[in-house]
N, CA, C and O atoms as a GROMACS GRO file, in nm:
protein
  392
    1MET      N    1   9.090  10.680  12.958
    1MET     CA    2   9.093  10.642  13.098
    1MET      C    3   8.960  10.680  13.164
    1MET      O    4   8.916  10.794  13.155
    2GLN      N    5   8.899  10.585  13.229
    2GLN     CA    6   8.776  10.612  13.303
    2GLN      C    7   8.808  10.624  13.450
    2GLN      O    8   8.875  10.538  13.509
    3ILE      N    9   8.759  10.731  13.510
    3ILE     CA   10   8.778  10.752  13.652
    3ILE      C   11   8.672  10.672  13.727
    3ILE      O   12   8.556  10.672  13.688
    4ASN      N   13   8.711  10.607  13.833
    4ASN     CA   14   8.619  10.528  13.914
    4ASN      C   15   8.521  10.620  13.986
    4ASN      O   16   8.562  10.706  14.064
    5ARG      N   17   8.395  10.602  13.959
    5ARG     CA   18   8.291  10.685  14.020
    5ARG      C   19   8.195  10.600  14.104
    5ARG      O   20   8.078  10.634  14.118
    6ASP      N   21   8.246  10.491  14.158
    6ASP     CA   22   8.162  10.401  14.238
    6ASP      C   23   8.094  10.472  14.353
    6ASP      O   24   7.977  10.445  14.382
    7TYR      N   25   8.164  10.562  14.419
    7TYR     CA   26   8.106  10.634  14.533
    7TYR      C   27   7.978  10.707  14.489
    7TYR      O   28   7.875  10.696  14.555
    8TYR      N   29   7.986  10.781  14.379
    8TYR     CA   30   7.872  10.859  14.333
    8TYR      C   31   7.763  10.769  14.275
    8TYR      O   32   7.644  10.796  14.294
    9LEU      N   33   7.803  10.664  14.207
    9LEU     CA   34   7.704  10.568  14.156
    9LEU      C   35   7.629  10.505  14.272
    9LEU      O   36   7.506  10.494  14.267
   10ASN      N   37   7.698  10.464  14.375
   10ASN     CA   38   7.633  10.403  14.491
   10ASN      C   39   7.541  10.500  14.563
   10ASN      O   40   7.438  10.459  14.616
   11LYS      N   41   7.576  10.629  14.565
   11LYS     CA   42   7.487  10.730  14.624
   11LYS      C   43   7.356  10.738  14.544
   11LYS      O   44   7.248  10.744  14.603
   12LEU      N   45   7.367  10.738  14.413
   12LEU     CA   46   7.247  10.741  14.329
   12LEU      C   47   7.164  10.615  14.348
   12LEU      O   48   7.041  10.622  14.360
   13ILE      N   49   7.230  10.501  14.351
   13ILE     CA   50   7.159  10.374  14.367
   13ILE      C   51   7.087  10.370  14.501
   13ILE      O   52   6.972  10.325  14.508
   14SER      N   53   7.151  10.415  14.607
   14SER     CA   54   7.091  10.408  14.740
   14SER      C   55   6.968  10.498  14.753
   14SER      O   56   6.883  10.474  14.839
   15LYS      N   57   6.958  10.600  14.670
   15LYS     CA   58   6.845  10.693  14.678
   15LYS      C   59   6.749  10.676  14.560
   15LYS      O   60   6.661  10.760  14.539
   16LYS      N   61   6.766  10.570  14.484
   16LYS     CA   62   6.688  10.548  14.362
   16LYS      C   63   6.538  10.544  14.385
   16LYS      O   64   6.462  10.597  14.303
   17ASN      N   65   6.494  10.484  14.491
   17ASN     CA   66   6.350  10.463  14.512
   17ASN      C   67   6.287  10.556  14.615
   17ASN      O   68   6.183  10.523  14.672
   18ASN      N   69   6.347  10.672  14.639
   18ASN     CA   70   6.289  10.761  14.740
   18ASN      C   71   6.194  10.866  14.682
   18ASN      O   72   6.148  10.954  14.754
   19ASN      N   73   6.162  10.855  14.552
   19ASN     CA   74   6.066  10.944  14.486
   19ASN      C   75   6.102  11.091  14.494
   19ASN      O   76   6.014  11.177  14.492
   20LYS      N   77   6.229  11.122  14.504
   20LYS     CA   78   6.275  11.260  14.506
   20LYS      C   79   6.361  11.288  14.384
   20LYS      O   80   6.425  11.198  14.328
   21ILE      N   81   6.359  11.413  14.343
   21ILE     CA   82   6.443  11.456  14.232
   21ILE      C   83   6.587  11.463  14.279
   21ILE      O   84   6.616  11.512  14.389
   22LYS      N   85   6.676  11.412  14.196
   22LYS     CA   86   6.819  11.418  14.227
   22LYS      C   87   6.883  11.524  14.138
   22LYS      O   88   6.858  11.527  14.017
   23VAL      N   89   6.966  11.608  14.196
   23VAL     CA   90   7.038  11.711  14.121
   23VAL      C   91   7.186  11.684  14.140
   23VAL      O   92   7.235  11.678  14.253
   24ILE      N   93   7.256  11.668  14.030
   24ILE     CA   94   7.400  11.645  14.034
   24ILE      C   95   7.467  11.779  14.006
   24ILE      O   96   7.447  11.838  13.900
   25THR      N   97   7.546  11.827  14.101
   25THR     CA   98   7.614  11.955  14.085
   25THR      C   99   7.764  11.937  14.091
   25THR      O  100   7.814  11.836  14.140
   26GLY      N  101   7.834  12.034  14.041
   26GLY     CA  102   7.980  12.032  14.044
   26GLY      C  103   8.035  12.126  13.939
   26GLY      O  104   7.962  12.177  13.855
   27ILE      N  105   8.165  12.148  13.945
   27ILE     CA  106   8.227  12.237  13.848
   27ILE      C  107   8.225  12.172  13.710
   27ILE      O  108   8.201  12.052  13.696
   28ARG      N  109   8.251  12.254  13.610
   28ARG     CA  110   8.249  12.206  13.472
   28ARG      C  111   8.355  12.099  13.448
   28ARG      O  112   8.463  12.102  13.506
   29ARG      N  113   8.320  12.004  13.360
   29ARG     CA  114   8.414  11.906  13.308
   29ARG      C  115   8.464  11.804  13.411
   29ARG      O  116   8.576  11.753  13.399
   30VAL      N  117   8.382  11.775  13.513
   30VAL     CA  118   8.424  11.676  13.612
   30VAL      C  119   8.356  11.540  13.593
   30VAL      O  120   8.390  11.444  13.662
   31GLY      N  121   8.260  11.531  13.501
   31GLY     CA  122   8.198  11.402  13.473
   31GLY      C  123   8.056  11.385  13.521
   31GLY      O  124   8.008  11.272  13.532
   32LYS      N  125   7.986  11.493  13.550
   32LYS     CA  126   7.846  11.482  13.596
   32LYS      C  127   7.759  11.416  13.488
   32LYS      O  128   7.683  11.324  13.516
   33SER      N  129   7.771  11.465  13.366
   33SER     CA  130   7.692  11.410  13.256
   33SER      C  131   7.731  11.266  13.228
   33SER      O  132   7.644  11.182  13.205
   34TYR      N  133   7.859  11.237  13.231
   34TYR     CA  134   7.906  11.101  13.207
   34TYR      C  135   7.851  11.006  13.314
   34TYR      O  136   7.813  10.893  13.283
   35LEU      N  137   7.848  11.052  13.437
   35LEU     CA  138   7.794  10.971  13.547
   35LEU      C  139   7.650  10.932  13.518
   35LEU      O  140   7.613  10.816  13.533
   36LEU      N  141   7.568  11.027  13.478
   36LEU     CA  142   7.426  10.999  13.452
   36LEU      C  143   7.403  10.926  13.321
   36LEU      O  144   7.342  10.820  13.318
   37PHE      N  145   7.452  10.984  13.212
   37PHE     CA  146   7.418  10.936  13.078
   37PHE      C  147   7.488  10.807  13.041
   37PHE      O  148   7.447  10.740  12.946
   38ASN      N  149   7.591  10.771  13.111
   38ASN     CA  150   7.664  10.647  13.080
   38ASN      C  151   7.662  10.550  13.198
   38ASN      O  152   7.604  10.442  13.187
   39ILE      N  153   7.723  10.588  13.307
   39ILE     CA  154   7.739  10.494  13.418
   39ILE      C  155   7.604  10.457  13.481
   39ILE      O  156   7.572  10.339  13.492
   40TYR      N  157   7.525  10.557  13.521
   40TYR     CA  158   7.398  10.529  13.587
   40TYR      C  159   7.297  10.467  13.489
   40TYR      O  160   7.224  10.376  13.525
   41LYS      N  161   7.295  10.517  13.366
   41LYS     CA  162   7.205  10.460  13.266
   41LYS      C  163   7.238  10.313  13.242
   41LYS      O  164   7.148  10.230  13.236
   42ASN      N  165   7.365  10.280  13.229
   42ASN     CA  166   7.405  10.140  13.210
   42ASN      C  167   7.367  10.055  13.330
   42ASN      O  168   7.328   9.939  13.315
   43TYR      N  169   7.379  10.111  13.449
   43TYR     CA  170   7.336  10.038  13.570
   43TYR      C  171   7.186  10.008  13.561
   43TYR      O  172   7.144   9.895  13.584
   44LEU      N  173   7.105  10.109  13.528
   44LEU     CA  174   6.960  10.089  13.519
   44LEU      C  175   6.926   9.982  13.416
   44LEU      O  176   6.842   9.896  13.442
   45LEU      N  177   6.990   9.987  13.302
   45LEU     CA  178   6.966   9.885  13.199
   45LEU      C  179   7.006   9.747  13.249
   45LEU      O  180   6.940   9.648  13.217
   46SER      N  181   7.114   9.739  13.326
   46SER     CA  182   7.162   9.609  13.374
   46SER      C  183   7.069   9.545  13.477
   46SER      O  184   7.073   9.424  13.496
   47ILE      N  185   6.987   9.627  13.543
   47ILE     CA  186   6.893   9.570  13.641
   47ILE      C  187   6.753   9.552  13.582
   47ILE      O  188   6.658   9.523  13.654
   48GLY      N  189   6.741   9.568  13.450
   48GLY     CA  190   6.615   9.538  13.384
   48GLY      C  191   6.525   9.655  13.353
   48GLY      O  192   6.412   9.635  13.308
   49ILE      N  193   6.570   9.777  13.376
   49ILE     CA  194   6.490   9.893  13.338
   49ILE      C  195   6.493   9.902  13.186
   49ILE      O  196   6.599   9.894  13.124
   50ASN      N  197   6.376   9.920  13.125
   50ASN     CA  198   6.367   9.929  12.979
   50ASN      C  199   6.418  10.065  12.932
   50ASN      O  200   6.406  10.166  13.000
   51GLU      N  201   6.475  10.063  12.813
   51GLU     CA  202   6.529  10.186  12.753
   51GLU      C  203   6.423  10.296  12.744
   51GLU      O  204   6.454  10.414  12.760
   52ASP      N  205   6.296  10.258  12.718
   52ASP     CA  206   6.190  10.359  12.705
   52ASP      C  207   6.152  10.422  12.838
   52ASP      O  208   6.076  10.519  12.839
   53GLN      N  209   6.201  10.370  12.948
   53GLN     CA  210   6.177  10.430  13.079
   53GLN      C  211   6.286  10.529  13.117
   53GLN      O  212   6.278  10.593  13.222
   54ILE      N  213   6.388  10.541  13.034
   54ILE     CA  214   6.498  10.633  13.060
   54ILE      C  215   6.491  10.744  12.956
   54ILE      O  216   6.514  10.721  12.837
   55ILE      N  217   6.460  10.864  13.000
   55ILE     CA  218   6.443  10.978  12.912
   55ILE      C  219   6.565  11.068  12.930
   55ILE      O  220   6.594  11.114  13.040
   56THR      N  221   6.636  11.093  12.821
   56THR     CA  222   6.755  11.176  12.829
   56THR      C  223   6.740  11.297  12.738
   56THR      O  224   6.697  11.286  12.624
   57LEU      N  225   6.775  11.412  12.792
   57LEU     CA  226   6.771  11.536  12.715
   57LEU      C  227   6.895  11.618  12.746
   57LEU      O  228   6.929  11.640  12.862
   58LYS      N  229   6.963  11.660  12.642
   58LYS     CA  230   7.077  11.750  12.656
   58LYS      C  231   7.034  11.883  12.596
   58LYS      O  232   7.029  11.898  12.474
   59LEU      N  233   7.003  11.979  12.681
   59LEU     CA  234   6.943  12.103  12.634
   59LEU      C  235   7.041  12.194  12.561
   59LEU      O  236   6.998  12.294  12.502
   60ASP      N  237   7.169  12.165  12.564
   60ASP     CA  238   7.264  12.244  12.487
   60ASP      C  239   7.271  12.200  12.342
   60ASP      O  240   7.336  12.266  12.260
   61LYS      N  241   7.207  12.090  12.308
   61LYS     CA  242   7.206  12.040  12.171
   61LYS      C  243   7.097  12.110  12.089
   61LYS      O  244   6.986  12.130  12.136
   62TRP      N  245   7.133  12.146  11.967
   62TRP     CA  246   7.041  12.219  11.880
   62TRP      C  247   6.910  12.143  11.858
   62TRP      O  248   6.803  12.204  11.855
   63GLU      N  249   6.918  12.012  11.844
   63GLU     CA  250   6.797  11.933  11.816
   63GLU      C  251   6.699  11.934  11.934
   63GLU      O  252   6.583  11.894  11.918
   64ASN      N  253   6.743  11.977  12.051
   64ASN     CA  254   6.655  11.984  12.168
   64ASN      C  255   6.620  12.128  12.206
   64ASN      O  256   6.568  12.151  12.316
   65ALA      N  257   6.646  12.223  12.118
   65ALA     CA  258   6.624  12.364  12.149
   65ALA      C  259   6.478  12.394  12.185
   65ALA      O  260   6.452  12.480  12.269
   66ASP      N  261   6.383  12.324  12.124
   66ASP     CA  262   6.242  12.348  12.154
   66ASP      C  263   6.208  12.319  12.300
   66ASP      O  264   6.117  12.379  12.356
   67TYR      N  265   6.281  12.228  12.361
   67TYR     CA  266   6.252  12.190  12.499
   67TYR      C  267   6.309  12.287  12.601
   67TYR      O  268   6.296  12.265  12.721
   68ARG      N  269   6.373  12.393  12.555
   68ARG     CA  270   6.423  12.497  12.646
   68ARG      C  271   6.310  12.583  12.700
   68ARG      O  272   6.329  12.659  12.795
   69LYS      N  273   6.194  12.572  12.639
   69LYS     CA  274   6.074  12.641  12.689
   69LYS      C  275   6.006  12.547  12.788
   69LYS      O  276   5.982  12.430  12.757
   70LEU      N  277   5.976  12.598  12.905
   70LEU     CA  278   5.925  12.511  13.012
   70LEU      C  279   5.800  12.434  12.972
   70LEU      O  280   5.787  12.316  13.005
   71ASP      N  281   5.708  12.500  12.901
   71ASP     CA  282   5.586  12.428  12.863
   71ASP      C  283   5.616  12.315  12.765
   71ASP      O  284   5.554  12.209  12.773
   72SER      N  285   5.709  12.336  12.674
   72SER     CA  286   5.747  12.229  12.581
   72SER      C  287   5.816  12.115  12.654
   72SER      O  288   5.790  11.998  12.626
   73LEU      N  289   5.906  12.149  12.745
   73LEU     CA  290   5.976  12.047  12.824
   73LEU      C  291   5.876  11.966  12.906
   73LEU      O  292   5.882  11.843  12.909
   74TYR      N  293   5.786  12.035  12.973
   74TYR     CA  294   5.684  11.968  13.054
   74TYR      C  295   5.599  11.873  12.969
   74TYR      O  296   5.577  11.758  13.006
   75ASN      N  297   5.551  11.923  12.855
   75ASN     CA  298   5.466  11.840  12.768
   75ASN      C  299   5.540  11.719  12.714
   75ASN      O  300   5.483  11.611  12.704
   76TYR      N  301   5.666  11.737  12.680
   76TYR     CA  302   5.746  11.625  12.629
   76TYR      C  303   5.762  11.517  12.736
   76TYR      O  304   5.742  11.399  12.709
   77ILE      N  305   5.798  11.559  12.857
   77ILE     CA  306   5.817  11.462  12.966
   77ILE      C  307   5.685  11.395  13.002
   77ILE      O  308   5.680  11.274  13.024
   78LYS      N  309   5.578  11.473  13.007
   78LYS     CA  310   5.446  11.417  13.039
   78LYS      C  311   5.405  11.313  12.935
   78LYS      O  312   5.352  11.207  12.970
   79GLN      N  313   5.429  11.342  12.810
   79GLN     CA  314   5.394  11.249  12.701
   79GLN      C  315   5.478  11.122  12.709
   79GLN      O  316   5.427  11.013  12.683
   80ARG      N  317   5.604  11.134  12.743
   80ARG     CA  318   5.695  11.018  12.750
   80ARG      C  319   5.675  10.935  12.876
   80ARG      O  320   5.720  10.820  12.882
   81THR      N  321   5.607  10.990  12.977
   81THR     CA  322   5.589  10.920  13.104
   81THR      C  323   5.441  10.891  13.129
   81THR      O  324   5.393  10.908  13.241
   82SER      N  325   5.371  10.848  13.028
   82SER     CA  326   5.225  10.837  13.036
   82SER      C  327   5.175  10.711  13.106
   82SER      O  328   5.057  10.706  13.143
   83ASN      N  329   5.258  10.611  13.125
   83ASN     CA  330   5.214  10.487  13.188
   83ASN      C  331   5.233  10.496  13.340
   83ASN      O  332   5.346  10.495  13.388
   84PRO      N  333   5.123  10.504  13.416
   84PRO     CA  334   5.135  10.518  13.562
   84PRO      C  335   5.190  10.393  13.632
   84PRO      O  336   5.224  10.398  13.750
   85ASN      N  337   5.197  10.282  13.560
   85ASN     CA  338   5.247  10.158  13.619
   85ASN      C  339   5.398  10.140  13.603
   85ASN      O  340   5.454  10.039  13.646
   86LYS      N  341   5.463  10.238  13.541
   86LYS     CA  342   5.608  10.230  13.521
   86LYS      C  343   5.678  10.341  13.598
   86LYS      O  344   5.622  10.448  13.622
   87THR      N  345   5.801  10.314  13.636
   87THR     CA  346   5.887  10.416  13.693
   87THR      C  347   5.975  10.468  13.580
   87THR      O  348   6.032  10.391  13.504
   88TYR      N  349   5.985  10.600  13.570
   88TYR     CA  350   6.066  10.662  13.466
   88TYR      C  351   6.185  10.734  13.528
   88TYR      O  352   6.180  10.778  13.643
   89TYR      N  353   6.290  10.745  13.449
   89TYR     CA  354   6.412  10.813  13.490
   89TYR      C  355   6.437  10.922  13.386
   89TYR      O  356   6.455  10.893  13.268
   90VAL      N  357   6.438  11.047  13.431
   90VAL     CA  358   6.453  11.160  13.340
   90VAL      C  359   6.587  11.227  13.370
   90VAL      O  360   6.610  11.277  13.480
   91PHE      N  361   6.674  11.227  13.271
   91PHE     CA  362   6.806  11.289  13.283
   91PHE      C  363   6.807  11.413  13.195
   91PHE      O  364   6.791  11.404  13.073
   92ILE      N  365   6.825  11.529  13.256
   92ILE     CA  366   6.831  11.655  13.180
   92ILE      C  367   6.967  11.718  13.205
   92ILE      O  368   7.005  11.747  13.318
   93ASP      N  369   7.039  11.739  13.096
   93ASP     CA  370   7.170  11.803  13.104
   93ASP      C  371   7.156  11.948  13.058
   93ASP      O  372   7.080  11.978  12.966
   94GLU      N  373   7.229  12.036  13.122
   94GLU     CA  374   7.230  12.179  13.090
   94GLU      C  375   7.092  12.242  13.109
   94GLU      O  376   7.044  12.315  13.023
   95ILE      N  377   7.029  12.212  13.222
   95ILE     CA  378   6.895  12.262  13.253
   95ILE      C  379   6.890  12.415  13.260
   95ILE      O  380   6.783  12.474  13.246
   96GLN      N  381   7.005  12.479  13.280
   96GLN     CA  382   7.008  12.625  13.288
   96GLN      C  383   6.966  12.690  13.157
   96GLN      O  384   6.937  12.810  13.154
   97TYR      N  385   6.962  12.614  13.047
   97TYR     CA  386   6.915  12.668  12.920
   97TYR      C  387   6.764  12.691  12.921
   97TYR      O  388   6.712  12.760  12.833
   98CYS      N  389   6.694  12.636  13.016
   98CYS     CA  390   6.549  12.649  13.024
   98CYS      C  391   6.509  12.787  13.074
   98CYS      O  392   6.390  12.816  13.086
   0.00000   0.00000   0.00000
């Protein structure tokens, strides 16, 4: 069963182009990650954003452990966002691991 998150999706969409960082907060297990990594990502893809413009990192995953160091995280994002003519979307889950 998928819970309707149109309200939160529309909030993200309405603030998409304001050049500010968005932080999604809430208690555990309410769907914050699902909102970003599935619903919002699918929305971005549906409006023509290329997959390479969407950077996703889940810092609780072992394969991303190196990015828990701020300098490594910064360098990774900088390397992935090197084209100044593109808009990038960076989704970081479990940022408290940093």
